[in-house]
C-alpha positions as a LaTeX table, in Angstrom:
\begin{tabular}{lrrr}
\hline
Residue & $x$ (\AA) & $y$ (\AA) & $z$ (\AA) \\
\hline
Met1 & $-184.40$ & 19.16 & $-24.21$ \\
Thr2 & $-180.77$ & 18.15 & $-23.64$ \\
Gln3 & $-180.32$ & 15.04 & $-21.53$ \\
Arg4 & $-179.45$ & 15.96 & $-17.97$ \\
Arg5 & $-178.08$ & 14.12 & $-14.95$ \\
Val6 & $-180.55$ & 14.20 & $-12.06$ \\
Val7 & $-180.04$ & 13.01 & $-8.47$ \\
Val8 & $-183.17$ & 12.32 & $-6.40$ \\
Ser9 & $-182.99$ & 11.36 & $-2.73$ \\
Gly10 & $-185.90$ & 9.40 & $-1.34$ \\
Gly11 & $-186.32$ & 8.36 & $-4.95$ \\
Gly12 & $-187.70$ & 4.87 & $-4.42$ \\
Thr13 & $-191.33$ & 5.68 & $-3.57$ \\
Gly14 & $-193.97$ & 8.40 & $-3.42$ \\
Ile15 & $-193.08$ & 11.93 & $-4.46$ \\
Gly16 & $-189.45$ & 10.99 & $-5.05$ \\
Leu17 & $-190.31$ & 8.21 & $-7.47$ \\
Ala18 & $-192.91$ & 10.36 & $-9.25$ \\
Thr19 & $-190.24$ & 13.04 & $-9.62$ \\
Ala20 & $-187.79$ & 10.52 & $-11.05$ \\
Glu21 & $-190.46$ & 9.38 & $-13.52$ \\
Ala22 & $-191.07$ & 12.97 & $-14.64$ \\
Phe23 & $-187.39$ & 13.52 & $-15.40$ \\
Ala24 & $-187.03$ & 10.09 & $-17.01$ \\
Ala25 & $-189.90$ & 10.94 & $-19.35$ \\
Asp26 & $-187.79$ & 13.90 & $-20.53$ \\
Gly27 & $-184.94$ & 11.55 & $-21.37$ \\
Asp28 & $-182.80$ & 12.46 & $-18.36$ \\
Arg29 & $-180.52$ & 10.05 & $-16.48$ \\
Leu30 & $-181.32$ & 9.39 & $-12.84$ \\
Val31 & $-179.43$ & 8.48 & $-9.70$ \\
Leu32 & $-181.85$ & 7.32 & $-7.00$ \\
Leu33 & $-180.82$ & 7.56 & $-3.35$ \\
Gly34 & $-182.42$ & 6.20 & $-0.18$ \\
Arg35 & $-181.96$ & 3.80 & 2.70 \\
Arg36 & $-183.62$ & 0.65 & 1.33 \\
Glu37 & $-181.73$ & $-1.29$ & $-1.30$ \\
Asp38 & $-184.70$ & $-3.43$ & $-2.35$ \\
Val39 & $-186.95$ & $-0.41$ & $-2.88$ \\
Leu40 & $-184.32$ & 1.48 & $-4.88$ \\
Arg41 & $-183.50$ & $-1.55$ & $-7.03$ \\
Lys42 & $-187.19$ & $-2.10$ & $-7.81$ \\
Ala43 & $-187.69$ & 1.57 & $-8.70$ \\
Ala44 & $-184.59$ & 1.69 & $-10.92$ \\
Asp45 & $-185.55$ & $-1.53$ & $-12.69$ \\
Ala46 & $-189.02$ & $-0.13$ & $-13.38$ \\
Leu47 & $-187.59$ & 3.12 & $-14.79$ \\
Asn48 & $-185.09$ & 1.25 & $-16.93$ \\
Gly49 & $-187.85$ & $-1.00$ & $-18.22$ \\
Arg50 & $-190.05$ & 1.95 & $-19.20$ \\
Phe51 & $-187.51$ & 4.49 & $-20.42$ \\
Gly52 & $-184.41$ & 2.51 & $-21.44$ \\
Glu53 & $-181.90$ & 0.40 & $-19.58$ \\
Ala54 & $-179.43$ & 3.24 & $-18.94$ \\
Thr55 & $-182.04$ & 5.55 & $-17.39$ \\
Ala56 & $-181.49$ & 4.95 & $-13.67$ \\
Thr57 & $-178.85$ & 3.80 & $-11.22$ \\
Trp58 & $-179.12$ & 3.76 & $-7.44$ \\
Cys59 & $-177.10$ & 3.95 & $-4.24$ \\
Ala60 & $-178.37$ & 3.04 & $-0.77$ \\
Ala61 & $-177.20$ & 5.09 & 2.21 \\
Asp62 & $-178.27$ & 6.83 & 5.40 \\
Leu63 & $-178.01$ & 10.44 & 4.27 \\
Ser64 & $-177.86$ & 11.74 & 7.84 \\
Asp65 & $-174.48$ & 10.03 & 8.25 \\
Pro66 & $-171.57$ & 12.17 & 6.93 \\
Glu67 & $-169.42$ & 9.14 & 6.13 \\
Gln68 & $-172.16$ & 7.48 & 4.10 \\
Val69 & $-172.93$ & 10.75 & 2.31 \\
Gly70 & $-169.27$ & 10.92 & 1.37 \\
Ala71 & $-169.58$ & 7.49 & $-0.20$ \\
Val72 & $-172.68$ & 8.64 & $-2.09$ \\
Arg73 & $-170.76$ & 11.64 & $-3.39$ \\
Asp74 & $-168.00$ & 9.36 & $-4.64$ \\
Phe75 & $-170.57$ & 7.12 & $-6.35$ \\
Val76 & $-172.36$ & 10.01 & $-8.04$ \\
Thr77 & $-169.18$ & 11.75 & $-9.20$ \\
Ala78 & $-167.17$ & 8.68 & $-10.20$ \\
Asp79 & $-167.46$ & 9.45 & $-13.92$ \\
Glu80 & $-166.78$ & 13.17 & $-13.33$ \\
Thr81 & $-170.04$ & 14.15 & $-15.04$ \\
Pro82 & $-171.61$ & 17.26 & $-13.47$ \\
Val83 & $-174.95$ & 17.01 & $-11.71$ \\
Asp84 & $-177.54$ & 19.13 & $-13.50$ \\
Val85 & $-180.37$ & 18.72 & $-10.98$ \\
Leu86 & $-180.39$ & 17.73 & $-7.32$ \\
Val87 & $-183.73$ & 16.99 & $-5.68$ \\
Ala88 & $-183.38$ & 16.59 & $-1.90$ \\
Asn89 & $-186.57$ & 14.72 & $-1.07$ \\
Ala90 & $-185.55$ & 12.17 & 1.58 \\
Gly91 & $-187.18$ & 12.43 & 5.01 \\
Gly92 & $-190.51$ & 12.21 & 6.77 \\
Asn93 & $-192.15$ & 12.68 & 10.14 \\
Val94 & $-190.21$ & 9.99 & 11.95 \\
Ala95 & $-191.25$ & 11.22 & 15.42 \\
Ala96 & $-194.97$ & 11.89 & 15.12 \\
Ser97 & $-195.62$ & 11.38 & 18.83 \\
His98 & $-193.85$ & 11.25 & 22.19 \\
Asp99 & $-194.69$ & 10.04 & 25.70 \\
Gly100 & $-194.47$ & 13.46 & 27.33 \\
Thr101 & $-191.10$ & 12.99 & 28.99 \\
Leu102 & $-188.36$ & 15.50 & 28.25 \\
Ala103 & $-186.14$ & 12.72 & 27.00 \\
Ser104 & $-188.83$ & 11.65 & 24.52 \\
Val105 & $-189.40$ & 15.24 & 23.33 \\
Ala106 & $-185.67$ & 15.74 & 22.82 \\
Asp107 & $-185.42$ & 12.44 & 20.97 \\
Gly108 & $-188.29$ & 13.39 & 18.66 \\
Tyr109 & $-186.80$ & 16.74 & 17.73 \\
Arg110 & $-183.37$ & 15.19 & 17.21 \\
Arg111 & $-184.71$ & 12.40 & 15.01 \\
Asn112 & $-186.73$ & 14.73 & 12.78 \\
Phe113 & $-183.77$ & 17.08 & 12.50 \\
Glu114 & $-181.57$ & 14.22 & 11.36 \\
Ala115 & $-184.19$ & 12.76 & 8.99 \\
Asn116 & $-185.19$ & 16.01 & 7.30 \\
Val117 & $-182.45$ & 18.59 & 7.76 \\
Leu118 & $-179.23$ & 16.59 & 7.81 \\
Thr119 & $-180.31$ & 14.35 & 4.92 \\
Ala120 & $-180.89$ & 17.43 & 2.75 \\
Val121 & $-178.03$ & 19.63 & 3.90 \\
Leu122 & $-175.29$ & 16.99 & 3.93 \\
Leu123 & $-176.20$ & 15.66 & 0.49 \\
Thr124 & $-176.49$ & 19.15 & $-0.98$ \\
Glu125 & $-173.19$ & 20.33 & 0.47 \\
Ala126 & $-171.43$ & 17.13 & $-0.65$ \\
Leu127 & $-172.60$ & 17.52 & $-4.24$ \\
Leu128 & $-172.47$ & 21.31 & $-4.41$ \\
Pro129 & $-168.96$ & 21.46 & $-5.96$ \\
His130 & $-170.20$ & 19.07 & $-8.64$ \\
Ile131 & $-173.38$ & 20.95 & $-9.64$ \\
Arg132 & $-173.23$ & 22.29 & $-13.19$ \\
Arg133 & $-172.16$ & 25.93 & $-13.44$ \\
Pro134 & $-173.99$ & 27.74 & $-14.89$ \\
Gly135 & $-177.39$ & 26.07 & $-15.20$ \\
Gly136 & $-177.51$ & 23.82 & $-12.15$ \\
Arg137 & $-180.79$ & 23.36 & $-10.29$ \\
Ile138 & $-181.24$ & 22.45 & $-6.62$ \\
Val139 & $-184.72$ & 21.65 & $-5.30$ \\
Gln140 & $-185.46$ & 21.02 & $-1.63$ \\
Leu141 & $-188.68$ & 19.37 & $-0.43$ \\
Ser142 & $-190.34$ & 21.38 & 2.30 \\
Ser143 & $-193.92$ & 21.03 & 3.58 \\
Ile144 & $-197.02$ & 22.97 & 4.52 \\
Ala145 & $-195.99$ & 21.89 & 8.03 \\
Ser146 & $-193.17$ & 24.44 & 7.87 \\
Leu147 & $-195.87$ & 27.10 & 8.30 \\
Arg148 & $-198.07$ & 25.49 & 10.91 \\
Gly149 & $-196.51$ & 22.43 & 12.52 \\
Pro150 & $-196.59$ & 19.83 & 13.90 \\
Gly151 & $-193.68$ & 20.75 & 16.15 \\
Ser152 & $-190.56$ & 18.75 & 15.49 \\
Tyr153 & $-191.45$ & 17.87 & 11.90 \\
Gly154 & $-192.69$ & 21.35 & 11.02 \\
Gly155 & $-189.62$ & 22.83 & 12.65 \\
Ser156 & $-187.33$ & 20.63 & 10.58 \\
Lys157 & $-189.05$ & 21.74 & 7.38 \\
Gly158 & $-188.74$ & 25.35 & 8.53 \\
Trp159 & $-185.00$ & 24.75 & 8.59 \\
Ile160 & $-185.24$ & 23.57 & 4.98 \\
Asn161 & $-186.88$ & 26.87 & 4.03 \\
Thr162 & $-184.14$ & 28.97 & 5.60 \\
Tyr163 & $-181.42$ & 26.73 & 4.16 \\
Thr164 & $-182.97$ & 27.20 & 0.72 \\
Tyr165 & $-182.92$ & 30.98 & 1.06 \\
Asp166 & $-179.34$ & 31.00 & 2.31 \\
Leu167 & $-178.05$ & 28.63 & $-0.36$ \\
Ala168 & $-179.80$ & 30.54 & $-3.15$ \\
Gln169 & $-177.88$ & 33.64 & $-2.14$ \\
Arg170 & $-174.60$ & 31.74 & $-1.92$ \\
Val171 & $-174.69$ & 30.20 & $-5.40$ \\
Gly172 & $-176.90$ & 32.53 & $-7.44$ \\
Gly173 & $-173.89$ & 34.32 & $-8.87$ \\
Glu174 & $-172.63$ & 31.00 & $-10.23$ \\
Gly175 & $-175.78$ & 30.44 & $-12.28$ \\
Ile176 & $-177.33$ & 27.87 & $-9.93$ \\
Thr177 & $-180.93$ & 28.22 & $-8.77$ \\
Val178 & $-182.20$ & 26.91 & $-5.43$ \\
Asn179 & $-185.88$ & 26.53 & $-4.61$ \\
Ala180 & $-188.12$ & 24.60 & $-2.22$ \\
Val181 & $-191.42$ & 22.91 & $-3.02$ \\
Ala182 & $-193.83$ & 22.52 & $-0.10$ \\
Pro183 & $-196.65$ & 19.99 & $-0.55$ \\
Gly184 & $-199.84$ & 19.92 & 1.45 \\
Phe185 & $-201.61$ & 16.60 & 2.01 \\
Val186 & $-200.60$ & 14.12 & $-0.69$ \\
Gly187 & $-202.24$ & 10.74 & $-1.05$ \\
Asp188 & $-200.71$ & 7.53 & $-2.44$ \\
Thr189 & $-197.50$ & 7.76 & $-0.42$ \\
Glu190 & $-196.01$ & 5.94 & 2.58 \\
Phe191 & $-195.67$ & 9.19 & 4.51 \\
Phe192 & $-198.45$ & 8.76 & 7.08 \\
Gly193 & $-198.18$ & 5.00 & 7.48 \\
Asp194 & $-200.70$ & 3.52 & 9.93 \\
Arg195 & $-202.03$ & 7.00 & 10.74 \\
Ala196 & $-203.69$ & 7.19 & 7.31 \\
Thr197 & $-207.07$ & 5.88 & 8.43 \\
Pro198 & $-210.11$ & 6.80 & 6.32 \\
Glu199 & $-211.08$ & 9.37 & 8.97 \\
Phe200 & $-207.60$ & 10.89 & 9.00 \\
Val201 & $-207.44$ & 11.14 & 5.22 \\
Ala202 & $-210.92$ & 12.69 & 5.07 \\
Ser203 & $-209.93$ & 15.33 & 7.61 \\
Arg204 & $-206.84$ & 16.29 & 5.62 \\
Val205 & $-208.68$ & 16.40 & 2.30 \\
Ala206 & $-211.33$ & 18.61 & 3.88 \\
Gln207 & $-208.66$ & 21.27 & 4.53 \\
Ser208 & $-208.22$ & 21.85 & 0.80 \\
Leu209 & $-210.44$ & 24.17 & $-1.21$ \\
Thr210 & $-210.66$ & 21.64 & $-4.02$ \\
Gly211 & $-211.93$ & 18.75 & $-1.91$ \\
Gln212 & $-209.24$ & 16.39 & $-3.10$ \\
Pro213 & $-205.78$ & 15.26 & $-2.01$ \\
Gly214 & $-202.63$ & 16.13 & $-3.88$ \\
Arg215 & $-201.04$ & 13.48 & $-6.07$ \\
Pro216 & $-197.33$ & 12.67 & $-6.22$ \\
Ala217 & $-197.31$ & 13.48 & $-9.95$ \\
Glu218 & $-198.58$ & 17.00 & $-9.22$ \\
Ile219 & $-195.74$ & 17.68 & $-6.81$ \\
Ala220 & $-193.30$ & 16.15 & $-9.29$ \\
Ala221 & $-194.55$ & 18.53 & $-11.98$ \\
Ala222 & $-193.74$ & 21.50 & $-9.74$ \\
Val223 & $-190.28$ & 20.13 & $-9.02$ \\
Arg224 & $-189.73$ & 19.59 & $-12.73$ \\
Tyr225 & $-190.73$ & 23.18 & $-13.46$ \\
Val226 & $-188.41$ & 24.88 & $-10.97$ \\
Ala227 & $-185.63$ & 22.55 & $-12.17$ \\
Ser228 & $-186.21$ & 23.37 & $-15.83$ \\
Pro229 & $-183.95$ & 25.54 & $-17.99$ \\
Glu230 & $-186.95$ & 27.84 & $-18.48$ \\
Ala231 & $-187.03$ & 28.64 & $-14.74$ \\
Ala232 & $-183.64$ & 30.38 & $-14.68$ \\
Tyr233 & $-185.23$ & 33.49 & $-13.09$ \\
Val234 & $-186.89$ & 31.48 & $-10.30$ \\
Thr235 & $-184.65$ & 31.13 & $-7.27$ \\
Gly236 & $-184.85$ & 31.54 & $-3.51$ \\
Gln237 & $-188.55$ & 30.68 & $-3.61$ \\
Leu238 & $-190.85$ & 28.50 & $-1.52$ \\
Leu239 & $-193.58$ & 27.10 & $-3.76$ \\
His240 & $-196.60$ & 25.81 & $-1.83$ \\
Ile241 & $-198.88$ & 23.24 & $-3.47$ \\
Asn242 & $-201.70$ & 22.46 & $-1.09$ \\
Gly243 & $-205.08$ & 22.86 & $-2.79$ \\
Gly244 & $-205.59$ & 26.16 & $-0.98$ \\
Ala245 & $-205.19$ & 24.67 & 2.50 \\
Ala246 & $-202.87$ & 27.63 & 3.11 \\
Leu247 & $-203.80$ & 30.85 & 1.32 \\
Gly248 & $-201.42$ & 33.35 & $-0.19$ \\
Arg249 & $-198.19$ & 31.55 & 0.62 \\
\hline
\end{tabular}
């Protein structure tokens, strides 16, 4: 497979890092994005140690901030090399609870919109003119929550689904595919933080038909597939990977 240039947001840990590892194993070059410099540096150093010193670079930024996204765009495109694959993975449920006041509810919805929608849309729109034509691949990270909540987080991932469908129609004629991958419960990530008690994890695993959690590498494999040259006929799709926790989606 020809070496490609791959940009992964939220690439320092969890699903994002597993995705970066999958592309690096193919010999691709990575740009890792996220908010935490130390995490990105550690991830890039590990990839460079395993796959060669020129495998990964990184750039730290708040991808919900248009000015910072502009700086990321300038960093990514400085050598004028097209982006072959963009994986918009940054985000999380940053407002898992509220105190019941209207101000708190509004704040929660606003924060999850910024963390999950703006981080994906701003980065994608900034890099869109620089995606390879034809042959570019854009992958958005959705969630099983986009089908069934919880509220502000599920709603933000629902926006990702509709953005994926809209963007696929906009750029399909240019030879770019756009798809979303929607994980169910995935272990070995920072996503749930202190909420990931043994009881909580057991309840989530019990929702699957396989009796096991998803693994970051399994989600990364799905991302790698829809981003592959062989998936040129796959676009405008929402691919759920949830162990059967949601049927027929």
